[in-house]
C-alpha positions as protocol buffer text, in pm:
chain_id: "A"
residue {
  index: 1
  type: MET
  ca { x: 4 y: 2 z: -17 }
}
residue {
  index: 2
  type: PRO
  ca { x: 148 y: 339 z: -98 }
}
residue {
  index: 3
  type: LEU
  ca { x: 247 y: 582 z: 166 }
}
residue {
  index: 4
  type: SER
  ca { x: 7 y: 856 z: 39 }
}
residue {
  index: 5
  type: VAL
  ca { x: -286 y: 575 z: 68 }
}
residue {
  index: 6
  type: GLN
  ca { x: -168 y: 480 z: 419 }
}
residue {
  index: 7
  type: CYS
  ca { x: -203 y: 860 z: 526 }
}
residue {
  index: 8
  type: ILE
  ca { x: -542 y: 897 z: 390 }
}
residue {
  index: 9
  type: TRP
  ca { x: -634 y: 561 z: 536 }
}
residue {
  index: 10
  type: ALA
  ca { x: -496 y: 657 z: 896 }
}
residue {
  index: 11
  type: GLY
  ca { x: -714 y: 1007 z: 848 }
}
residue {
  index: 12
  type: ILE
  ca { x: -1039 y: 784 z: 762 }
}
residue {
  index: 13
  type: ILE
  ca { x: -989 y: 569 z: 1057 }
}
residue {
  index: 14
  type: LEU
  ca { x: -974 y: 857 z: 1282 }
}
residue {
  index: 15
  type: GLY
  ca { x: -1254 y: 1023 z: 1108 }
}
residue {
  index: 16
  type: GLN
  ca { x: -1476 y: 724 z: 1173 }
}
residue {
  index: 17
  type: LEU
  ca { x: -1374 y: 694 z: 1525 }
}
residue {
  index: 18
  type: SER
  ca { x: -1499 y: 1043 z: 1594 }
}
residue {
  index: 19
  type: VAL
  ca { x: -1820 y: 962 z: 1412 }
}
residue {
  index: 20
  type: LEU
  ca { x: -1870 y: 679 z: 1636 }
}
residue {
  index: 21
  type: ILE
  ca { x: -1775 y: 859 z: 1950 }
}
residue {
  index: 22
  type: LEU
  ca { x: -2034 y: 1133 z: 1862 }
}
residue {
  index: 23
  type: LEU
  ca { x: -2306 y: 888 z: 1814 }
}
residue {
  index: 24
  type: PHE
  ca { x: -2266 y: 764 z: 2175 }
}
residue {
  index: 25
  type: VAL
  ca { x: -2153 y: 1082 z: 2342 }
}
residue {
  index: 26
  type: VAL
  ca { x: -2446 y: 1272 z: 2203 }
}
residue {
  index: 27
  type: ARG
  ca { x: -2672 y: 982 z: 2241 }
}
residue {
  index: 28
  type: ASN
  ca { x: -2774 y: 947 z: 1878 }
}
residue {
  index: 29
  type: SER
  ca { x: -2680 y: 587 z: 1838 }
}
residue {
  index: 30
  type: ARG
  ca { x: -3030 y: 502 z: 2013 }
}
residue {
  index: 31
  type: LYS
  ca { x: -3202 y: 673 z: 1716 }
}
residue {
  index: 32
  type: VAL
  ca { x: -3011 y: 539 z: 1442 }
}
residue {
  index: 33
  type: PRO
  ca { x: -2854 y: 206 z: 1554 }
}
residue {
  index: 34
  type: PHE
  ca { x: -2791 y: 69 z: 1179 }
}
residue {
  index: 35
  type: PHE
  ca { x: -2581 y: 385 z: 1129 }
}
residue {
  index: 36
  type: ALA
  ca { x: -2395 y: 329 z: 1435 }
}
residue {
  index: 37
  type: ALA
  ca { x: -2320 y: -49 z: 1351 }
}
residue {
  index: 38
  type: TYR
  ca { x: -2210 y: 67 z: 959 }
}
residue {
  index: 39
  type: ILE
  ca { x: -1939 y: 289 z: 1112 }
}
residue {
  index: 40
  type: ALA
  ca { x: -1851 y: 9 z: 1366 }
}
residue {
  index: 41
  type: LEU
  ca { x: -1826 y: -239 z: 1075 }
}
residue {
  index: 42
  type: ASN
  ca { x: -1620 y: 0 z: 860 }
}
residue {
  index: 43
  type: LEU
  ca { x: -1372 y: 16 z: 1163 }
}
residue {
  index: 44
  type: CYS
  ca { x: -1376 y: -357 z: 1191 }
}
residue {
  index: 45
  type: GLN
  ca { x: -1328 y: -375 z: 834 }
}
residue {
  index: 46
  type: GLY
  ca { x: -995 y: -176 z: 842 }
}
residue {
  index: 47
  type: GLY
  ca { x: -876 y: -375 z: 1121 }
}
residue {
  index: 48
  type: PHE
  ca { x: -934 y: -704 z: 917 }
}
residue {
  index: 49
  type: LEU
  ca { x: -730 y: -551 z: 614 }
}
residue {
  index: 50
  type: VAL
  ca { x: -433 y: -487 z: 850 }
}
residue {
  index: 51
  type: ILE
  ca { x: -437 y: -821 z: 965 }
}
residue {
  index: 52
  type: LEU
  ca { x: -498 y: -987 z: 623 }
}
residue {
  index: 53
  type: ALA
  ca { x: -183 y: -785 z: 491 }
}
residue {
  index: 54
  type: SER
  ca { x: 34 y: -895 z: 777 }
}
residue {
  index: 55
  type: VAL
  ca { x: -16 y: -1265 z: 702 }
}
residue {
  index: 56
  type: PRO
  ca { x: 317 y: -1404 z: 581 }
}
residue {
  index: 57
  type: GLY
  ca { x: 304 y: -1539 z: 231 }
}
residue {
  index: 58
  type: ILE
  ca { x: -59 y: -1441 z: 139 }
}
residue {
  index: 59
  type: ARG
  ca { x: -130 y: -1440 z: -233 }
}
residue {
  index: 60
  type: PHE
  ca { x: -237 y: -1093 z: -397 }
}
residue {
  index: 61
  type: ALA
  ca { x: -534 y: -1253 z: -566 }
}
residue {
  index: 62
  type: THR
  ca { x: -653 y: -1432 z: -219 }
}
residue {
  index: 63
  type: TYR
  ca { x: -610 y: -1066 z: -36 }
}
residue {
  index: 64
  type: GLN
  ca { x: -806 y: -913 z: -313 }
}
residue {
  index: 65
  type: ASN
  ca { x: -1116 y: -1142 z: -291 }
}
residue {
  index: 66
  type: LEU
  ca { x: -1114 y: -1137 z: 90 }
}
residue {
  index: 67
  type: ALA
  ca { x: -1088 y: -757 z: 79 }
}
residue {
  index: 68
  type: TRP
  ca { x: -1349 y: -709 z: -163 }
}
residue {
  index: 69
  type: ALA
  ca { x: -1581 y: -969 z: 35 }
}
residue {
  index: 70
  type: SER
  ca { x: -1523 y: -760 z: 342 }
}
residue {
  index: 71
  type: GLU
  ca { x: -1652 y: -458 z: 131 }
}
residue {
  index: 72
  type: CYS
  ca { x: -1963 y: -649 z: 41 }
}
residue {
  index: 73
  type: VAL
  ca { x: -2055 y: -695 z: 421 }
}
residue {
  index: 74
  type: THR
  ca { x: -2000 y: -297 z: 463 }
}
residue {
  index: 75
  type: LEU
  ca { x: -2225 y: -224 z: 168 }
}
residue {
  index: 76
  type: VAL
  ca { x: -2485 y: -419 z: 300 }
}
residue {
  index: 77
  type: ALA
  ca { x: -2450 y: -234 z: 625 }
}
residue {
  index: 78
  type: GLN
  ca { x: -2470 y: 81 z: 456 }
}
residue {
  index: 79
  type: ALA
  ca { x: -2783 y: 9 z: 251 }
}
residue {
  index: 80
  type: LEU
  ca { x: -2956 y: -85 z: 610 }
}
residue {
  index: 81
  type: ALA
  ca { x: -2823 y: 225 z: 745 }
}
residue {
  index: 82
  type: THR
  ca { x: -2937 y: 458 z: 457 }
}
residue {
  index: 83
  type: THR
  ca { x: -3275 y: 270 z: 492 }
}
residue {
  index: 84
  type: GLU
  ca { x: -3289 y: 344 z: 825 }
}
residue {
  index: 85
  type: ILE
  ca { x: -3234 y: 702 z: 771 }
}
residue {
  index: 86
  type: LEU
  ca { x: -3490 y: 706 z: 473 }
}
residue {
  index: 87
  type: GLY
  ca { x: -3741 y: 541 z: 697 }
}
residue {
  index: 88
  type: ILE
  ca { x: -3724 y: 796 z: 953 }
}
residue {
  index: 89
  type: THR
  ca { x: -3754 y: 1084 z: 666 }
}
residue {
  index: 90
  type: LEU
  ca { x: -4079 y: 921 z: 529 }
}
residue {
  index: 91
  type: ARG
  ca { x: -4213 y: 807 z: 869 }
}
residue {
  index: 92
  type: PRO
  ca { x: -4534 y: 1047 z: 836 }
}
residue {
  index: 93
  type: TYR
  ca { x: -4616 y: 872 z: 506 }
}
residue {
  index: 94
  type: PRO
  ca { x: -4631 y: 482 z: 552 }
}
residue {
  index: 95
  type: GLY
  ca { x: -4777 y: 438 z: 242 }
}
residue {
  index: 96
  type: ILE
  ca { x: -4498 y: 617 z: 32 }
}
residue {
  index: 97
  type: TRP
  ca { x: -4228 y: 444 z: 239 }
}
residue {
  index: 98
  type: GLY
  ca { x: -4371 y: 108 z: 128 }
}
residue {
  index: 99
  type: LEU
  ca { x: -4350 y: 205 z: -217 }
}
residue {
  index: 100
  type: VAL
  ca { x: -3995 y: 327 z: -188 }
}
residue {
  index: 101
  type: TRP
  ca { x: -3863 y: 23 z: 13 }
}
residue {
  index: 102
  type: ARG
  ca { x: -4031 y: -189 z: -240 }
}
residue {
  index: 103
  type: ALA
  ca { x: -3842 y: -5 z: -539 }
}
residue {
  index: 104
  type: LEU
  ca { x: -3547 y: -24 z: -365 }
}
residue {
  index: 105
  type: VAL
  ca { x: -3555 y: -402 z: -350 }
}
residue {
  index: 106
  type: ALA
  ca { x: -3632 y: -441 z: -713 }
}
residue {
  index: 107
  type: THR
  ca { x: -3390 y: -213 z: -867 }
}
residue {
  index: 108
  type: SER
  ca { x: -3124 y: -354 z: -646 }
}
residue {
  index: 109
  type: ALA
  ca { x: -3173 y: -711 z: -756 }
}
residue {
  index: 110
  type: LEU
  ca { x: -3217 y: -599 z: -1115 }
}
residue {
  index: 111
  type: VAL
  ca { x: -2881 y: -436 z: -1113 }
}
residue {
  index: 112
  type: VAL
  ca { x: -2700 y: -711 z: -920 }
}
residue {
  index: 113
  type: MET
  ca { x: -2866 y: -957 z: -1196 }
}
residue {
  index: 114
  type: ILE
  ca { x: -2741 y: -757 z: -1489 }
}
residue {
  index: 115
  type: VAL
  ca { x: -2392 y: -652 z: -1353 }
}
residue {
  index: 116
  type: THR
  ca { x: -2338 y: -1039 z: -1255 }
}
residue {
  index: 117
  type: LEU
  ca { x: -2453 y: -1151 z: -1629 }
}
residue {
  index: 118
  type: ALA
  ca { x: -2234 y: -862 z: -1797 }
}
residue {
  index: 119
  type: SER
  ca { x: -1916 y: -960 z: -1618 }
}
residue {
  index: 120
  type: HIS
  ca { x: -1706 y: -1188 z: -1793 }
}
residue {
  index: 121
  type: PHE
  ca { x: -1392 y: -1193 z: -1594 }
}
residue {
  index: 122
  type: ARG
  ca { x: -1359 y: -1275 z: -1218 }
}
residue {
  index: 123
  type: GLY
  ca { x: -1118 y: -992 z: -1145 }
}
residue {
  index: 124
  type: ALA
  ca { x: -1358 y: -737 z: -1282 }
}
residue {
  index: 125
  type: ALA
  ca { x: -1665 y: -887 z: -1142 }
}
residue {
  index: 126
  type: TRP
  ca { x: -1607 y: -732 z: -791 }
}
residue {
  index: 127
  type: PHE
  ca { x: -1532 y: -373 z: -951 }
}
residue {
  index: 128
  type: GLN
  ca { x: -1872 y: -412 z: -1189 }
}
residue {
  index: 129
  type: LEU
  ca { x: -2069 y: -506 z: -883 }
}
residue {
  index: 130
  type: ASN
  ca { x: -1927 y: -233 z: -649 }
}
residue {
  index: 131
  type: ARG
  ca { x: -2011 y: 35 z: -933 }
}
residue {
  index: 132
  type: GLY
  ca { x: -2378 y: -112 z: -978 }
}
residue {
  index: 133
  type: TYR
  ca { x: -2441 y: -97 z: -616 }
}
residue {
  index: 134
  type: HIS
  ca { x: -2328 y: 269 z: -592 }
}
residue {
  index: 135
  type: LEU
  ca { x: -2529 y: 372 z: -887 }
}
residue {
  index: 136
  type: THR
  ca { x: -2860 y: 192 z: -747 }
}
residue {
  index: 137
  type: PHE
  ca { x: -2771 y: 336 z: -426 }
}
residue {
  index: 138
  type: ALA
  ca { x: -2700 y: 701 z: -528 }
}
residue {
  index: 139
  type: SER
  ca { x: -3011 y: 692 z: -742 }
}
residue {
  index: 140
  type: ALA
  ca { x: -3258 y: 577 z: -484 }
}
residue {
  index: 141
  type: VAL
  ca { x: -3104 y: 823 z: -228 }
}
residue {
  index: 142
  type: ILE
  ca { x: -3129 y: 1115 z: -524 }
}
residue {
  index: 143
  type: ALA
  ca { x: -3494 y: 1034 z: -596 }
}
residue {
  index: 144
  type: CYS
  ca { x: -3572 y: 1037 z: -215 }
}
residue {
  index: 145
  type: LEU
  ca { x: -3409 y: 1361 z: -163 }
}
residue {
  index: 146
  type: LEU
  ca { x: -3607 y: 1500 z: -485 }
}
residue {
  index: 147
  type: LEU
  ca { x: -3939 y: 1356 z: -326 }
}
residue {
  index: 148
  type: VAL
  ca { x: -3882 y: 1539 z: 4 }
}
residue {
  index: 149
  type: ARG
  ca { x: -3780 y: 1870 z: -179 }
}
residue {
  index: 150
  type: TYR
  ca { x: -4073 y: 1840 z: -414 }
}
residue {
  index: 151
  type: TYR
  ca { x: -4345 y: 1796 z: -126 }
}
residue {
  index: 152
  type: ALA
  ca { x: -4189 y: 1998 z: 109 }
}
residue {
  index: 153
  type: ILE
  ca { x: -4179 y: 1720 z: 363 }
}
residue {
  index: 154
  type: GLN
  ca { x: -4019 y: 1854 z: 703 }
}
residue {
  index: 155
  type: VAL
  ca { x: -3713 y: 1660 z: 762 }
}
residue {
  index: 156
  type: PRO
  ca { x: -3435 y: 1728 z: 1045 }
}
residue {
  index: 157
  type: ALA
  ca { x: -3118 y: 1871 z: 891 }
}
residue {
  index: 158
  type: ALA
  ca { x: -2905 y: 1624 z: 1054 }
}
residue {
  index: 159
  type: PHE
  ca { x: -3076 y: 1343 z: 845 }
}
residue {
  index: 160
  type: LYS
  ca { x: -3057 y: 1529 z: 536 }
}
residue {
  index: 161
  type: LEU
  ca { x: -2683 y: 1570 z: 594 }
}
residue {
  index: 162
  type: ILE
  ca { x: -2644 y: 1193 z: 649 }
}
residue {
  index: 163
  type: LEU
  ca { x: -2818 y: 1098 z: 337 }
}
residue {
  index: 164
  type: GLY
  ca { x: -2611 y: 1408 z: 174 }
}
residue {
  index: 165
  type: GLY
  ca { x: -2296 y: 1216 z: 279 }
}
residue {
  index: 166
  type: PHE
  ca { x: -2403 y: 896 z: 164 }
}
residue {
  index: 167
  type: CYS
  ca { x: -2527 y: 1026 z: -162 }
}
residue {
  index: 168
  type: LEU
  ca { x: -2201 y: 1211 z: -265 }
}
residue {
  index: 169
  type: ASN
  ca { x: -1975 y: 934 z: -160 }
}
residue {
  index: 170
  type: SER
  ca { x: -2174 y: 710 z: -401 }
}
residue {
  index: 171
  type: CYS
  ca { x: -2198 y: 943 z: -683 }
}
residue {
  index: 172
  type: VAL
  ca { x: -1829 y: 990 z: -668 }
}
residue {
  index: 173
  type: GLU
  ca { x: -1759 y: 631 z: -656 }
}
residue {
  index: 174
  type: VAL
  ca { x: -1962 y: 586 z: -952 }
}
residue {
  index: 175
  type: LEU
  ca { x: -1795 y: 854 z: -1132 }
}
residue {
  index: 176
  type: ILE
  ca { x: -1438 y: 741 z: -1051 }
}
residue {
  index: 177
  type: ASN
  ca { x: -1506 y: 358 z: -1150 }
}
residue {
  index: 178
  type: THR
  ca { x: -1654 y: 471 z: -1482 }
}
residue {
  index: 179
  type: PHE
  ca { x: -1368 y: 695 z: -1523 }
}
residue {
  index: 180
  type: ILE
  ca { x: -1107 y: 426 z: -1479 }
}
residue {
  index: 181
  type: GLN
  ca { x: -1308 y: 179 z: -1659 }
}
residue {
  index: 182
  type: VAL
  ca { x: -1348 y: 404 z: -1977 }
}
residue {
  index: 183
  type: LEU
  ca { x: -1009 y: 593 z: -1984 }
}
residue {
  index: 184
  type: PHE
  ca { x: -759 y: 316 z: -1857 }
}
residue {
  index: 185
  type: HIS
  ca { x: -829 y: 27 z: -2104 }
}
residue {
  index: 186
  type: LYS
  ca { x: -544 y: -183 z: -1905 }
}
residue {
  index: 187
  type: GLY
  ca { x: -785 y: -237 z: -1623 }
}
residue {
  index: 188
  type: TYR
  ca { x: -864 y: -164 z: -1274 }
}
residue {
  index: 189
  type: GLU
  ca { x: -575 y: -365 z: -1116 }
}
residue {
  index: 190
  type: VAL
  ca { x: -307 y: -178 z: -1308 }
}
residue {
  index: 191
  type: HIS
  ca { x: -477 y: 165 z: -1143 }
}
residue {
  index: 192
  type: GLN
  ca { x: -573 y: 33 z: -803 }
}
residue {
  index: 193
  type: ALA
  ca { x: -371 y: 320 z: -610 }
}
residue {
  index: 194
  type: VAL
  ca { x: -558 y: 558 z: -817 }
}
residue {
  index: 195
  type: TRP
  ca { x: -885 y: 426 z: -753 }
}
residue {
  index: 196
  type: GLN
  ca { x: -801 y: 374 z: -367 }
}
residue {
  index: 197
  type: ILE
  ca { x: -693 y: 748 z: -321 }
}
residue {
  index: 198
  type: LEU
  ca { x: -991 y: 894 z: -497 }
}
residue {
  index: 199
  type: THR
  ca { x: -1264 y: 691 z: -338 }
}
residue {
  index: 200
  type: MET
  ca { x: -1091 y: 730 z: 5 }
}
residue {
  index: 201
  type: LEU
  ca { x: -1081 y: 1104 z: -22 }
}
residue {
  index: 202
  type: SER
  ca { x: -1462 y: 1103 z: -116 }
}
residue {
  index: 203
  type: PHE
  ca { x: -1554 y: 890 z: 183 }
}
residue {
  index: 204
  type: ALA
  ca { x: -1336 y: 1119 z: 402 }
}
residue {
  index: 205
  type: VAL
  ca { x: -1543 y: 1431 z: 287 }
}
residue {
  index: 206
  type: ALA
  ca { x: -1851 y: 1231 z: 395 }
}
residue {
  index: 207
  type: LEU
  ca { x: -1723 y: 1161 z: 709 }
}
residue {
  index: 208
  type: VAL
  ca { x: -1686 y: 1537 z: 772 }
}
residue {
  index: 209
  type: ILE
  ca { x: -2057 y: 1596 z: 654 }
}
residue {
  index: 210
  type: TRP
  ca { x: -2149 y: 1320 z: 904 }
}
residue {
  index: 211
  type: VAL
  ca { x: -1917 y: 1491 z: 1210 }
}
residue {
  index: 212
  type: VAL
  ca { x: -2115 y: 1833 z: 1147 }
}
residue {
  index: 213
  type: ALA
  ca { x: -2464 y: 1647 z: 1142 }
}
residue {
  index: 214
  type: LEU
  ca { x: -2367 y: 1455 z: 1462 }
}
residue {
  index: 215
  type: ARG
  ca { x: -2264 y: 1739 z: 1671 }
}
residue {
  index: 216
  type: LYS
  ca { x: -2599 y: 1799 z: 1863 }
}
residue {
  index: 217
  type: PRO
  ca { x: -2827 y: 1536 z: 1960 }
}
residue {
  index: 218
  type: PHE
  ca { x: -3130 y: 1481 z: 1696 }
}
residue {
  index: 219
  type: PRO
  ca { x: -3434 y: 1712 z: 1735 }
}
residue {
  index: 220
  type: VAL
  ca { x: -3738 y: 1537 z: 1878 }
}
residue {
  index: 221
  type: ASP
  ca { x: -3937 y: 1392 z: 1549 }
}
residue {
  index: 222
  type: ASP
  ca { x: -4281 y: 1519 z: 1643 }
}
residue {
  index: 223
  type: ARG
  ca { x: -4426 y: 1487 z: 1282 }
}
residue {
  index: 224
  type: ARG
  ca { x: -4764 y: 1293 z: 1269 }
}
residue {
  index: 225
  type: ILE
  ca { x: -4866 y: 1044 z: 1031 }
}
residue {
  index: 226
  type: ALA
  ca { x: -5019 y: 1218 z: 735 }
}
residue {
  index: 227
  type: SER
  ca { x: -5383 y: 1197 z: 701 }
}
residue {
  index: 228
  type: LEU
  ca { x: -5661 y: 1335 z: 466 }
}
residue {
  index: 229
  type: THR
  ca { x: -5846 y: 1491 z: 742 }
}
residue {
  index: 230
  type: ASP
  ca { x: -5512 y: 1632 z: 908 }
}
residue {
  index: 231
  type: SER
  ca { x: -5520 y: 2006 z: 843 }
}
residue {
  index: 232
  type: ALA
  ca { x: -5159 y: 2057 z: 985 }
}
residue {
  index: 233
  type: TYR
  ca { x: -5017 y: 1955 z: 674 }
}
residue {
  index: 234
  type: ARG
  ca { x: -5201 y: 2230 z: 475 }
}
residue {
  index: 235
  type: GLN
  ca { x: -5000 y: 2530 z: 617 }
}
residue {
  index: 236
  type: LEU
  ca { x: -4696 y: 2510 z: 383 }
}
residue {
  index: 237
  type: SER
  ca { x: -4844 y: 2413 z: 50 }
}
residue {
  index: 238
  type: PRO
  ca { x: -5195 y: 2327 z: 52 }
}
residue {
  index: 239
  type: GLU
  ca { x: -5224 y: 2183 z: -293 }
}
residue {
  index: 240
  type: VAL
  ca { x: -4897 y: 1979 z: -315 }
}
residue {
  index: 241
  type: ASN
  ca { x: -4941 y: 1855 z: 41 }
}
residue {
  index: 242
  type: GLU
  ca { x: -5292 y: 1745 z: -28 }
}
residue {
  index: 243
  type: ARG
  ca { x: -5190 y: 1540 z: -337 }
}
residue {
  index: 244
  type: LEU
  ca { x: -4910 y: 1385 z: -120 }
}
residue {
  index: 245
  type: ARG
  ca { x: -5152 y: 1275 z: 122 }
}
residue {
  index: 246
  type: GLU
  ca { x: -5404 y: 1145 z: -121 }
}
residue {
  index: 247
  type: LEU
  ca { x: -5097 y: 948 z: -291 }
}
residue {
  index: 248
  type: ASN
  ca { x: -5006 y: 819 z: 79 }
}
residue {
  index: 249
  type: GLU
  ca { x: -5364 y: 709 z: 140 }
}
residue {
  index: 250
  type: LYS
  ca { x: -5392 y: 545 z: -197 }
}
residue {
  index: 251
  type: LEU
  ca { x: -5081 y: 355 z: -142 }
}
residue {
  index: 252
  type: LEU
  ca { x: -5190 y: 238 z: 184 }
}
residue {
  index: 253
  type: ARG
  ca { x: -5505 y: 95 z: 57 }
}
residue {
  index: 254
  type: LEU
  ca { x: -5278 y: -101 z: -210 }
}
residue {
  index: 255
  type: TRP
  ca { x: -5067 y: -241 z: 25 }
}
residue {
  index: 256
  type: LYS
  ca { x: -5357 y: -329 z: 257 }
}
residue {
  index: 257
  type: LEU
  ca { x: -5502 y: -535 z: -49 }
}
residue {
  index: 258
  type: GLU
  ca { x: -5169 y: -719 z: -131 }
}
residue {
  index: 259
  type: ALA
  ca { x: -5159 y: -810 z: 232 }
}
residue {
  index: 260
  type: ARG
  ca { x: -5508 y: -992 z: 225 }
}
residue {
  index: 261
  type: PRO
  ca { x: -5509 y: -1354 z: 163 }
}
residue {
  index: 262
  type: GLN
  ca { x: -5631 y: -1465 z: -172 }
}
């Protein structure tokens, strides 16, 4: 591992420790346990890679496959953490949240299937799956943020910053992976150091955003479940919020119909 990569990696470890400490000191970990678990797993992954690199006589291919496998574990934790934040964001609209998580599951399954079929070389399969994951992830988060923006859904700023950090990191990952694949025809392995430095820097920026978001305790979420008879949601944007409540009610009725035994 080049010295530059080691320095950035050490800074990221310190940043993750800062985020984890803030989560427990400010007592935000109780509200976002999956996010706290995601940060903890990232730290564990760092320790695992250090131990793995110190194993005498380990083959590079073995190290690479185990490293990518550990990355898959953290990506699953990232998906759960983001789903947790999205669930909090859309809590007043359970019908719309039902549509969002169903769309996430369907899209993720489709991307994994397409990328798996398109990967002809084993060495590039991990790389392609990583790009496909981040593409799906970034698209889902951006769609949710646009939904929140369009319908003027009131969301605590801290949750927006956490989602923004996730979204920024995934967007940069997709751009870097695509850039390397299109311009560097010799393959991912030849430019691994460049890929590591750029992706780690994007994650470091996300960590800074999360530190800002977690400086204070999360505000009490006193938003009520949206209802067609609830006049509290008509104050900000009557026409838009009326359509949002109607959409929420229609989706709730649809999910109830699907849940009934045939």
